C-alpha positions as MATLAB code, in Angstrom:
seq = 'XXXXXXXXXXXXXXXXXXXXXXXXXXXXXXXXXXXXXXXXXXXXXXXXXXXXXXXXXXXXXXXXXXXXXXXXXXXXXXXXXXXXXXXXXXXXXXXXXXXXXXXXXXXXXXXXXXXXXXXXXXXXXXXXXXXXXXXXXXXXXXXXXXXXXXXXXXXXXXXXXXXXXXXXXXX';
ca = [
      65.559  108.366   96.533;
      63.483  111.303   95.288;
      66.391  113.392   94.008;
      68.295  110.615   92.291;
      70.541  111.752   89.464;
      69.580  111.071   85.881;
      72.340  109.494   83.820;
      72.504  111.244   80.450;
      74.586  110.545   77.390;
      74.635  111.991   73.883;
      75.142  109.660   70.927;
      75.914  110.772   67.354;
      75.399  114.465   68.296;
      71.613  114.145   68.053;
      70.477  111.313   70.342;
      69.973  112.038   74.043;
      69.671  109.003   76.310;
      68.398  109.494   79.859;
      68.287  106.711   82.467;
      66.982  106.510   85.995;
      65.829  103.827   88.397;
      62.565  104.123   90.308;
      61.670  102.246   93.478;
      58.391  100.923   92.086;
      57.198   97.951   90.006;
      57.362   98.287   86.226;
      53.583   98.074   85.752;
      53.050  101.046   88.082;
      55.751  103.172   86.438;
      54.293  102.376   83.012;
      50.799  103.370   84.202;
      52.143  106.816   85.202;
      52.771  107.505   81.493;
      49.509  106.153   80.087;
      46.847  107.719   82.335;
      46.060  111.442   82.409;
      45.015  111.355   86.071;
      48.556  110.281   86.991;
      50.412  112.577   84.568;
      48.576  115.581   86.012;
      50.324  114.951   89.346;
      53.923  114.861   88.132;
      54.505  115.953   84.525;
      56.594  119.109   84.252;
      59.225  120.869   86.354;
      58.559  122.129   89.882;
      56.189  125.065   89.990;
      54.353  123.928   86.857;
      50.973  122.193   86.687;
      49.206  120.262   83.955;
      45.713  121.841   83.843;
      44.923  120.212   80.496;
      45.904  116.651   79.611;
      44.082  114.368   77.187;
      45.372  110.945   76.194;
      44.258  108.523   73.492;
      46.700  105.767   74.487;
      46.978  103.621   71.363;
      49.218  103.559   68.286;
      48.179  106.592   66.231;
      46.559  108.174   69.297;
      47.420  111.640   70.570;
      48.522  112.981   73.925;
      47.853  116.734   74.145;
      48.691  118.797   77.199;
      49.337  122.233   78.636;
      51.979  122.935   81.259;
      51.371  126.167   83.164;
      53.752  127.924   85.555;
      51.945  128.555   88.852;
      55.004  129.554   90.917;
      55.244  133.333   91.386;
      58.912  132.890   92.354;
      59.712  131.883   88.759;
      59.489  135.503   87.633;
      58.678  135.962   83.949;
      57.674  132.303   83.660;
      54.754  132.791   86.094;
      51.499  132.358   84.186;
      53.282  131.059   81.079;
      51.731  128.147   79.218;
      53.687  125.565   77.262;
      51.678  123.241   75.026;
      52.846  119.852   73.840;
      51.569  117.059   71.666;
      52.671  113.461   71.407;
      51.612  111.030   68.686;
      51.997  107.397   69.725;
      53.733  105.073   67.290;
      54.233  101.852   69.242;
      53.029  100.627   72.616;
      54.156   97.352   74.180;
      52.612   97.254   77.641;
      54.370   97.389   80.138;
      57.723   97.429   78.305;
      57.867  100.272   75.805;
      56.205  103.453   74.545;
      57.329  105.103   71.304;
      55.962  108.511   70.354;
      56.815  111.671   68.452;
      56.924  114.694   70.734;
      56.047  118.146   69.388;
      55.652  121.657   70.702;
      52.121  122.733   69.836;
      49.417  125.301   70.470;
      46.150  124.951   72.389;
      44.420  123.463   69.336;
      47.137  120.844   68.870;
      48.719  122.473   65.817;
      52.425  121.607   65.688;
      54.893  124.475   66.132;
      57.226  123.858   63.187;
      59.760  126.429   64.450;
      60.710  124.192   67.406;
      62.252  120.720   67.114;
      60.214  117.540   67.280;
      61.645  114.432   68.897;
      61.264  110.692   68.403;
      60.983  109.319   71.954;
      61.366  105.697   73.000;
      60.641  104.924   76.639;
      61.824  101.541   77.873;
      60.621  100.170   81.213;
      63.021   97.513   82.505;
      61.862   95.267   85.341;
      64.462   95.059   88.114;
      62.433   92.882   90.464;
      60.213   95.440   92.216;
      62.230   98.392   90.891;
      62.158   99.844   87.387;
      64.852  101.288   85.172;
      63.427  103.891   82.804;
      65.412  104.616   79.655;
      64.311  107.619   77.588;
      65.929  107.684   74.144;
      65.241  110.964   72.313;
      66.272  111.232   68.666;
      66.440  114.771   67.262;
      66.583  115.749   63.600;
      69.990  117.362   64.005;
      72.666  118.267   66.543;
      71.314  121.848   66.399;
      67.810  120.666   67.329;
      69.175  118.801   70.348;
      71.215  121.849   71.369;
      68.080  124.020   71.103;
      66.209  121.985   73.730;
      69.284  121.692   75.940;
      69.609  125.493   75.833;
      65.941  125.730   76.862;
      66.799  123.942   80.133;
      65.385  120.557   79.199;
      67.805  118.565   81.388;
      66.876  120.514   84.509;
      63.205  120.235   83.575;
      63.303  116.462   83.064;
      65.264  116.004   86.294;
      62.600  117.912   88.247;
      59.855  116.073   86.359;
      61.298  112.650   87.179;
      61.790  113.732   90.813;
      58.065  114.518   90.869;
      57.347  111.126   89.267;
      59.362  109.446   92.037;
      57.341  111.328   94.657;
      54.071  110.297   92.955;
      55.184  106.660   92.902;
      56.113  106.849   96.603;
      52.656  108.226   97.422;
      50.956  105.289   95.686;
      52.945  102.480   97.318;
];
């Protein structure tokens, strides 16, 4: 089940909805998103690690992280760092996480030249399995196209494959 396909749809030219089922209880899947020690094992595409990850998991709290390419086979990406910052808006444990996702620098300053995203993660209990729905609202169709052109769909697919593997290792 590791390489299960993500179902993706675009609504109103600027909303990307991603869905996938995981073979793990909802509480465990939710915990993977709230604790840095879990995120460090699966966040990011294959060949990337999360050497820095701090989480203040509460409304108004900040998640700040660095993804670093450690795979020499990824050519020019090897050694590259990509910083991100999330600001939590709403948390309903274990059902929902709402946050604004930004590109940032190492100090947490938002990169205004790249699009931010309003993310809503829904964790739906399927009786021992969990459906994860990621609803990403972009400021414009152009902003959504920017992240799609950056390879975001491939990256999230690899990331969620890694999440599935992490869940399997904890069962």
